[in-house]
NUTOR-942503 format. One record per residue (C-alpha): x, y, z. Coordinates in steps of 0.1 Angstrom, whole numbers, plus 5000, padded with zeros to 4 digits. Example, Ala and Ser with C-alpha at 12.3 -4.5 7.8 and 13.67 -1.06 7.14 Angstrom:
<sites>
+------+------+------+
:   c1 :   c2 :   c3 :
+------+------+------+
: 5123 : 4955 : 5078 :
: 5137 : 4989 : 5071 :
+------+------+------+
</sites>
This chain:
<sites>
+------+------+------+
:   c1 :   c2 :   c3 :
+------+------+------+
: 5140 : 8532 : 3560 :
: 5104 : 8543 : 3565 :
: 5089 : 8571 : 3545 :
: 5083 : 8590 : 3577 :
: 5120 : 8590 : 3584 :
: 5128 : 8601 : 3549 :
: 5108 : 8633 : 3554 :
: 5133 : 8644 : 3581 :
: 5162 : 8667 : 3573 :
: 5195 : 8650 : 3574 :
: 5232 : 8660 : 3573 :
: 5264 : 8641 : 3566 :
: 5279 : 8660 : 3596 :
: 5292 : 8642 : 3626 :
: 5289 : 8664 : 3656 :
: 5318 : 8661 : 3680 :
: 5318 : 8676 : 3715 :
: 5336 : 8671 : 3749 :
: 5316 : 8654 : 3777 :
: 5342 : 8658 : 3805 :
: 5371 : 8638 : 3818 :
: 5385 : 8633 : 3783 :
: 5353 : 8616 : 3771 :
: 5341 : 8628 : 3737 :
: 5307 : 8625 : 3720 :
: 5302 : 8615 : 3683 :
: 5266 : 8621 : 3672 :
: 5250 : 8616 : 3637 :
: 5217 : 8611 : 3620 :
: 5215 : 8582 : 3596 :
: 5219 : 8590 : 3559 :
: 5192 : 8578 : 3535 :
: 5196 : 8541 : 3531 :
: 5224 : 8538 : 3557 :
: 5224 : 8506 : 3576 :
: 5230 : 8504 : 3614 :
: 5265 : 8488 : 3610 :
: 5275 : 8515 : 3584 :
: 5264 : 8543 : 3607 :
: 5283 : 8529 : 3636 :
: 5314 : 8524 : 3614 :
: 5311 : 8560 : 3602 :
: 5311 : 8573 : 3638 :
: 5338 : 8549 : 3650 :
: 5360 : 8559 : 3620 :
: 5356 : 8596 : 3629 :
: 5367 : 8588 : 3665 :
: 5397 : 8567 : 3654 :
: 5408 : 8595 : 3630 :
: 5412 : 8617 : 3661 :
: 5433 : 8591 : 3680 :
: 5403 : 8580 : 3701 :
: 5386 : 8546 : 3706 :
: 5348 : 8542 : 3710 :
: 5339 : 8528 : 3745 :
: 5301 : 8530 : 3744 :
: 5274 : 8534 : 3718 :
: 5236 : 8538 : 3713 :
: 5218 : 8534 : 3680 :
: 5181 : 8539 : 3674 :
: 5169 : 8514 : 3648 :
: 5148 : 8483 : 3644 :
: 5161 : 8463 : 3674 :
: 5147 : 8430 : 3659 :
: 5168 : 8432 : 3627 :
: 5197 : 8409 : 3619 :
: 5220 : 8439 : 3619 :
: 5210 : 8448 : 3654 :
: 5215 : 8413 : 3667 :
: 5249 : 8411 : 3650 :
: 5260 : 8444 : 3666 :
: 5249 : 8433 : 3700 :
: 5267 : 8399 : 3696 :
: 5299 : 8416 : 3685 :
: 5308 : 8430 : 3719 :
: 5330 : 8400 : 3728 :
: 5356 : 8408 : 3701 :
: 5389 : 8425 : 3712 :
: 5383 : 8460 : 3698 :
: 5345 : 8459 : 3704 :
: 5325 : 8482 : 3726 :
: 5290 : 8479 : 3740 :
: 5262 : 8492 : 3718 :
: 5226 : 8493 : 3726 :
: 5203 : 8488 : 3696 :
: 5170 : 8504 : 3706 :
: 5136 : 8510 : 3691 :
: 5099 : 8509 : 3700 :
: 5083 : 8474 : 3699 :
: 5067 : 8484 : 3666 :
: 5096 : 8503 : 3650 :
: 5094 : 8494 : 3612 :
: 5117 : 8468 : 3598 :
: 5150 : 8482 : 3586 :
: 5144 : 8516 : 3603 :
: 5176 : 8534 : 3612 :
: 5173 : 8569 : 3627 :
: 5206 : 8579 : 3643 :
: 5234 : 8570 : 3667 :
: 5259 : 8583 : 3691 :
: 5292 : 8571 : 3704 :
: 5314 : 8580 : 3734 :
: 5351 : 8577 : 3729 :
: 5384 : 8582 : 3748 :
: 5420 : 8588 : 3738 :
: 5437 : 8556 : 3727 :
: 5456 : 8539 : 3756 :
: 5441 : 8561 : 3783 :
: 5415 : 8538 : 3796 :
: 5407 : 8502 : 3806 :
: 5380 : 8482 : 3788 :
: 5357 : 8463 : 3811 :
: 5340 : 8430 : 3805 :
: 5310 : 8413 : 3821 :
: 5308 : 8378 : 3835 :
: 5303 : 8364 : 3800 :
: 5335 : 8381 : 3785 :
: 5316 : 8407 : 3766 :
: 5327 : 8444 : 3767 :
: 5305 : 8465 : 3789 :
: 5323 : 8498 : 3793 :
: 5354 : 8516 : 3804 :
: 5372 : 8529 : 3834 :
: 5397 : 8558 : 3834 :
: 5413 : 8584 : 3856 :
: 5422 : 8621 : 3854 :
: 5441 : 8643 : 3879 :
: 5407 : 8652 : 3893 :
: 5386 : 8620 : 3893 :
: 5381 : 8584 : 3885 :
: 5354 : 8576 : 3859 :
: 5333 : 8546 : 3850 :
: 5311 : 8544 : 3819 :
: 5289 : 8514 : 3813 :
: 5268 : 8505 : 3783 :
: 5242 : 8481 : 3771 :
: 5239 : 8463 : 3804 :
: 5213 : 8436 : 3804 :
: 5200 : 8414 : 3832 :
: 5217 : 8380 : 3837 :
: 5184 : 8362 : 3832 :
: 5163 : 8378 : 3804 :
: 5135 : 8353 : 3810 :
: 5128 : 8363 : 3846 :
: 5098 : 8385 : 3855 :
: 5104 : 8421 : 3846 :
: 5107 : 8435 : 3881 :
: 5132 : 8407 : 3889 :
: 5153 : 8417 : 3858 :
: 5153 : 8453 : 3870 :
: 5165 : 8443 : 3905 :
: 5192 : 8421 : 3891 :
: 5204 : 8449 : 3868 :
: 5208 : 8472 : 3897 :
: 5228 : 8446 : 3916 :
: 5250 : 8441 : 3886 :
: 5256 : 8478 : 3883 :
: 5266 : 8479 : 3920 :
: 5291 : 8451 : 3913 :
: 5306 : 8469 : 3884 :
: 5310 : 8501 : 3905 :
: 5327 : 8482 : 3934 :
: 5350 : 8463 : 3910 :
: 5361 : 8496 : 3895 :
: 5369 : 8511 : 3929 :
: 5337 : 8533 : 3931 :
: 5304 : 8530 : 3949 :
: 5268 : 8540 : 3945 :
: 5274 : 8575 : 3958 :
: 5294 : 8582 : 3927 :
: 5266 : 8574 : 3903 :
: 5256 : 8606 : 3885 :
: 5238 : 8596 : 3853 :
: 5217 : 8566 : 3842 :
: 5198 : 8556 : 3811 :
: 5171 : 8530 : 3812 :
: 5154 : 8516 : 3781 :
: 5125 : 8495 : 3792 :
: 5107 : 8472 : 3768 :
: 5069 : 8482 : 3768 :
: 5076 : 8506 : 3797 :
: 5039 : 8516 : 3799 :
: 5030 : 8481 : 3812 :
: 5054 : 8482 : 3842 :
: 5069 : 8516 : 3849 :
: 5054 : 8516 : 3884 :
: 5070 : 8483 : 3891 :
: 5103 : 8496 : 3878 :
: 5101 : 8527 : 3900 :
: 5094 : 8505 : 3931 :
: 5126 : 8485 : 3923 :
: 5146 : 8516 : 3918 :
: 5133 : 8533 : 3950 :
: 5141 : 8502 : 3970 :
: 5177 : 8501 : 3956 :
: 5182 : 8538 : 3963 :
: 5168 : 8534 : 3999 :
: 5190 : 8503 : 4006 :
: 5221 : 8520 : 3993 :
: 5214 : 8555 : 4008 :
: 5214 : 8572 : 3974 :
: 5185 : 8594 : 3986 :
: 5209 : 8607 : 4012 :
: 5236 : 8615 : 3987 :
: 5235 : 8624 : 3950 :
: 5204 : 8612 : 3932 :
: 5216 : 8607 : 3896 :
: 5201 : 8623 : 3865 :
: 5183 : 8598 : 3844 :
: 5163 : 8589 : 3813 :
: 5136 : 8562 : 3815 :
: 5122 : 8555 : 3781 :
: 5103 : 8527 : 3764 :
: 5124 : 8508 : 3739 :
: 5130 : 8472 : 3730 :
: 5165 : 8458 : 3727 :
: 5183 : 8432 : 3705 :
: 5189 : 8410 : 3736 :
: 5152 : 8405 : 3742 :
: 5156 : 8417 : 3778 :
: 5129 : 8436 : 3798 :
: 5154 : 8465 : 3800 :
: 5189 : 8476 : 3792 :
: 5210 : 8503 : 3810 :
: 5238 : 8527 : 3805 :
: 5255 : 8545 : 3834 :
: 5282 : 8571 : 3842 :
: 5298 : 8574 : 3876 :
: 5325 : 8599 : 3888 :
: 5345 : 8596 : 3919 :
: 5363 : 8630 : 3926 :
: 5398 : 8628 : 3940 :
: 5410 : 8647 : 3971 :
: 5431 : 8672 : 3951 :
: 5439 : 8708 : 3955 :
: 5412 : 8716 : 3929 :
: 5386 : 8689 : 3933 :
: 5360 : 8681 : 3907 :
: 5325 : 8691 : 3919 :
: 5293 : 8671 : 3912 :
: 5259 : 8685 : 3922 :
: 5222 : 8681 : 3914 :
: 5205 : 8709 : 3895 :
: 5167 : 8716 : 3900 :
: 5143 : 8725 : 3872 :
: 5130 : 8760 : 3877 :
: 5097 : 8752 : 3860 :
: 5090 : 8717 : 3873 :
: 5087 : 8700 : 3907 :
: 5113 : 8674 : 3918 :
: 5106 : 8640 : 3901 :
: 5105 : 8624 : 3936 :
: 5072 : 8643 : 3942 :
: 5055 : 8617 : 3919 :
: 5076 : 8587 : 3930 :
: 5101 : 8588 : 3902 :
: 5136 : 8588 : 3916 :
: 5160 : 8610 : 3896 :
: 5174 : 8645 : 3896 :
: 5162 : 8669 : 3869 :
: 5199 : 8675 : 3860 :
: 5234 : 8671 : 3873 :
: 5264 : 8693 : 3867 :
: 5300 : 8684 : 3871 :
: 5327 : 8710 : 3871 :
: 5364 : 8702 : 3866 :
: 5385 : 8732 : 3877 :
: 5416 : 8717 : 3861 :
: 5399 : 8718 : 3827 :
: 5380 : 8751 : 3834 :
: 5349 : 8736 : 3820 :
: 5314 : 8728 : 3833 :
: 5293 : 8699 : 3820 :
: 5255 : 8697 : 3825 :
: 5235 : 8665 : 3818 :
: 5197 : 8671 : 3817 :
: 5175 : 8641 : 3824 :
: 5148 : 8630 : 3800 :
: 5123 : 8660 : 3801 :
: 5087 : 8661 : 3790 :
: 5056 : 8682 : 3792 :
: 5050 : 8680 : 3829 :
: 5036 : 8710 : 3848 :
: 5049 : 8722 : 3883 :
: 5023 : 8700 : 3901 :
: 5037 : 8668 : 3884 :
: 5008 : 8663 : 3860 :
: 5010 : 8660 : 3822 :
: 5003 : 8693 : 3804 :
: 4987 : 8698 : 3770 :
: 4973 : 8663 : 3766 :
: 4968 : 8654 : 3730 :
: 4987 : 8684 : 3716 :
: 5021 : 8675 : 3702 :
: 5032 : 8710 : 3694 :
: 5022 : 8724 : 3728 :
: 5040 : 8696 : 3745 :
: 5072 : 8702 : 3725 :
: 5069 : 8740 : 3732 :
: 5066 : 8735 : 3770 :
: 5093 : 8709 : 3771 :
: 5117 : 8733 : 3753 :
: 5108 : 8761 : 3778 :
: 5116 : 8738 : 3807 :
: 5150 : 8728 : 3793 :
: 5158 : 8764 : 3784 :
: 5151 : 8774 : 3820 :
: 5175 : 8747 : 3833 :
: 5202 : 8759 : 3809 :
: 5197 : 8795 : 3819 :
: 5199 : 8786 : 3856 :
: 5234 : 8774 : 3849 :
: 5244 : 8803 : 3827 :
: 5241 : 8782 : 3795 :
: 5222 : 8784 : 3763 :
: 5210 : 8761 : 3735 :
: 5243 : 8769 : 3717 :
: 5262 : 8750 : 3745 :
: 5245 : 8717 : 3736 :
: 5270 : 8689 : 3732 :
: 5244 : 8662 : 3722 :
: 5207 : 8655 : 3726 :
: 5181 : 8628 : 3719 :
: 5146 : 8635 : 3708 :
: 5121 : 8608 : 3718 :
: 5088 : 8604 : 3699 :
: 5063 : 8575 : 3701 :
: 5051 : 8582 : 3666 :
: 5075 : 8585 : 3636 :
: 5051 : 8609 : 3619 :
: 5054 : 8634 : 3647 :
: 5092 : 8638 : 3643 :
: 5090 : 8666 : 3617 :
: 5072 : 8687 : 3643 :
: 5105 : 8691 : 3662 :
: 5120 : 8712 : 3634 :
: 5088 : 8732 : 3630 :
: 5085 : 8741 : 3666 :
: 5122 : 8748 : 3671 :
: 5121 : 8772 : 3642 :
: 5088 : 8788 : 3654 :
: 5104 : 8795 : 3688 :
: 5135 : 8809 : 3672 :
: 5159 : 8783 : 3686 :
: 5191 : 8772 : 3669 :
: 5196 : 8738 : 3654 :
: 5212 : 8715 : 3680 :
: 5232 : 8682 : 3676 :
: 5203 : 8659 : 3682 :
: 5192 : 8625 : 3670 :
: 5157 : 8611 : 3668 :
: 5145 : 8580 : 3687 :
: 5113 : 8560 : 3681 :
: 5102 : 8550 : 3716 :
: 5075 : 8551 : 3741 :
: 5075 : 8578 : 3768 :
: 5069 : 8568 : 3805 :
: 5033 : 8580 : 3804 :
: 5009 : 8572 : 3776 :
: 4998 : 8609 : 3774 :
: 5033 : 8622 : 3769 :
: 5041 : 8627 : 3732 :
: 5076 : 8640 : 3733 :
: 5107 : 8639 : 3755 :
: 5142 : 8653 : 3752 :
: 5175 : 8647 : 3770 :
: 5204 : 8670 : 3766 :
: 5241 : 8674 : 3775 :
: 5257 : 8709 : 3775 :
: 5291 : 8722 : 3782 :
: 5307 : 8756 : 3786 :
: 5339 : 8773 : 3799 :
: 5318 : 8802 : 3813 :
: 5314 : 8805 : 3851 :
: 5280 : 8796 : 3866 :
+------+------+------+
</sites>
């Protein structure tokens, strides 16, 4: 583990929180000296102790390590689940920052496999909706040009949706981890926009999303996670809706196709769930604010997220999980300094060493929140 990482506060605590539809999050920072397999085993053990099985995972570490490659290759075993091992292209050897798992009650879901027989997610139903969670998807040809890999991954996603009895209109959250994203984010956005146009996603719900720069253990140009929800025609239907950012313009205004946040409400469970897209220091006109100033970028980003939470009658205390993205390991301690300076509570967040989608953005956060309060 790098010295920069060792300067960060850590806790043995595993934070557990509901994510909706019976899905539960297990979130933890790596302990000093803890390996990637040991961290995943700690989280999986916590889930199994509650009668749940992991169905998807994300760990931020050195993606070129032998441990990362073994974790990625293990997804073909019977009890395995997809795990994306992610880090910036220059993440130090042996670095392990944190991980999160999503788990479901044992026996209440169907594990899904890709065309190679590896587990790629899970499908399950409640009285209100049918759910599909996919993890660590990679393009079928990792040697193809990057734009071609992105297009193939979107096609693969559509196939998974159809095979599970859903369609693209049910897609409500995506996560993209693009290797060296700064070199080809414009091309990635062109591919995404073309897919959305061809599948009428702009005419329906545009999913919340994170698009971040991270390499993966498979050596692909990008890897993807996705969550889709198909509400049932019940007496109390589940509601899914995009949520705007009060302090920012829509991302479509600068040709990036995602909603700032999406909320889904299950009346049967009397609970609302808000998933906030990757959010950074972008001013209302769509331009980067506070160029070169890490602290000011963190402060503005936190104000933006707080405004989204407040617009849905939520607070930081409702946070279920979060990821803090930094392109420099040495900037990570600034998160704790700025959070404390702004008087914000500690939240269940893990750090990630990644690029942001613009070279002048120095910090990004994504966050899920949940509450039983009315909107």
